[in-house]
C-alpha positions, 0 to 999 in steps of 0.5 A: 500500500503506497504511503500518502505524501506528508503535507507541507505544514505552515509554521506561523511566525508567532509560534511559541515553542515550549519545553516540557518534561512531563505528560499526563495521558488519559483516554475515553473510548473515542479520544486520547488526551495528552497534557504536557507540563514542565515539572520542576523541583518544588512544584506540586501542581505543574501548569499544563503548557499544551493539550493534545487530543487525538483519536485512538487511530491517530494516537497509534499512528503517532506512537509508530511515528515516535518509535520510528524516529527514536530508532533513527535517532539511536542509529545515528547518536546511540542508544537512549538509556533509561533509568533502572527501577526508579524514574527520571524524576527520582534522579532529578528531584532526589533530596540532598543526602547532606542538607548542611552542605552548600550546593552552590 
């Protein structure tokens, strides 16, 4: 089956890029909702920077596209290693084992 050509997209001059490092994903029978946030130390309720809503079909196509792009990335730059039994947040936000030491 031939692939559909990728359409040209318009990037508006006023488009604002946001850095995010946290996503909350939820779904209903008819849609997936992804809320993207920037999670920083001490923030207990991060603000949603962007919300994407996709059909289940679009979400699965997005997953496949991400997997394909991650494979290309790793082929070029090497394997992306993930933390072991703990999360990246555990590494980023772990408490200082020596609170009396100056960190700066």
